[in-house]
N, C-alpha and C positions, 0 to 999 in steps of 0.2 A: 077323214075330216075335211075333205075338199069341199069348198063352198062356205065354210064356217068363217064368219066375220070376227074380227077382233077390234073393231072400232069402238066398242064399248068399254075397252080397258084404258086406264090411265097409264100412258107411257112415261116413265121416269127419266130424267136427265137426257139432254141431247136427242130428242126425237128428230128424224128427218123433217125438214120443211115440207116436203111433199113425197109421197110414196108411189112408186110405180107398180108394185106387186107385193103380195104377202104369201109366205107359205108356212105351214106348220109341220114340224117333224112328226113322224108316224107314232113316236111314243109319247106324244103330247107333253113333253118337257119344255120344248123351245120353239120359237118361231122366228122368221127372218123377215125383214123389210127391205125392200128394194128402194134406195133413197135416190131422189133426184139431186142430192147433194154429192153424188158420185161415191157414196158408201153403202155397205150393207150393214144394217143394224140388227143385232141379235138380242132377243129378249126372252125372259122366263115366261113361260106359258101357264104354269101351274097354278091352280086356284085363282085365276084371274088377275095375276100378279103384274105383268108387264114391266118388270124390272129389267133395265138394260143390263146385258152381260158382256157384249163386245160390240166394237165398231170395226168393221173389216174395210181396210183401204187399199185400193188397188186401181180401180178404173179412173179414166180420164174424162169420162162424160157421164151423164145420168144413168143410174142402173135401172134397166127396164124389166128384168125378170129375175126371179129367184126360185129354186127348186131343190128339195132334199131328195137324196136317193132313196129308193124304195127298199133298201136293205139295211143291214146293221153297221155299215161303214162309217155312218155319220157325215158323209159328204154332202156339201152343199154347192150348187152350181149358181154362178150369177152371170148375167149377160148385160152388156151396156151398149149404149148407143155409139161409142166409140169402136165397136166392132170386136170387142174382146169378150172372152168367156173366161171365168176364173173358177177354179175348183178349191174348195176349202174343207179341211177337216175340222168341224165344229163340235166340240164336246162330244166325242164318240160315245154313243149309248152305253157302252160297257165301262167307259170311264168317266161318265158325266158326273160332276159333283152334285147335281140336283137329285134328291131322293125320288124314286118312282112315285108317280101319282097314285094314291090309294083309291 
């Protein structure tokens, strides 16, 4: 799904003012947005939903990059202008409350 855009989705509640990067998890259930507001925003990707699921707060400067691991771990990495990298366990695929996409 690399290169797929999500700009046509309507993002509900608290979208980041500006985004540095977007990544879609391999199972196509969720996507993450690197926010210039210093947060990572996680959204439901199924059926063009765009429903906000979580806001991950850690960084002290704009988040510039996000990437999901290419395995079943559910790990998400985020990197910020403050020089930090954070690893998050975000809705692991085997425990994800979102039903698999049909």
